[in-house]
Each structure stands twice: as C-alpha cells, then as structure tokens.
C-alpha positions in Angstrom: 9.1 9.8 -3.7 11.9 7.7 -5.1 13.5 10.5 -7.1 16.9 9.7 -8.7 16.8 5.9 -8.2 16.0 5.0 -11.8 12.6 3.6 -10.9 9.7 4.4 -13.1 6.4 5.5 -11.5 4.8 2.2 -12.6 7.6 0.2 -11.0 7.2 2.2 -7.8 3.5 1.7 -7.7 4.0 -2.1 -8.3 6.3 -2.2 -5.2 3.7 -0.3 -3.1 1.0 -2.5 -4.3 2.9 -5.7 -3.4 3.7 -4.2 0.0 0.1 -3.2 0.5 -1.3 -6.7 -0.3 1.4 -8.4 1.8 0.5 -6.1 4.7 -3.3 -6.7 4.1 -2.9 -10.5 4.2 -0.9 -10.3 7.4 -3.5 -7.9 8.9 -6.4 -10.2 7.9 -4.6 -13.1 9.5 -4.1 -11.1 12.7 -7.7 -9.7 12.6 -6.3 -6.2 12.4 -8.4 -3.7 10.6 -5.7 -1.0 10.3 -4.6 -1.7 6.8 -8.2 -2.0 5.6 -8.9 1.4 7.2 -5.8 2.9 5.4 -7.0 1.4 2.1 -10.5 2.9 2.5 -9.0 6.3 3.5 -6.6 6.3 0.6 -9.2 5.1 -1.9 -11.5 7.9 -0.9 -8.7 10.4 -1.0 -9.0 11.4 2.6 -5.4 10.9 3.4 
C-alpha cells in the first residue's frame, strides 16, 4: 500500500476509485472488456 506517504485509507481509495472509473470510461470507448472483467473479479473477491 501507500505506507508512510501521509495518505489516509479513504484518500487512497478515492484515488483508486477515480483511476478505476477513468480506466472504465476509456475501456468502454474502446470496446475493451478488460476493466469490467477486473471489476467483476474484484467485486466477487476472486482476485
């Protein structure tokens, strides 16, 4: 994780969430299912 950088867990998760949705929107525009697959895998706890 981001230990020692003064970031709270909530801030870290916000950054990840922003990156995720940014990547998701790009993937949808490109017709790429990769990020959706990662989201489903992560959401079900498979990763």
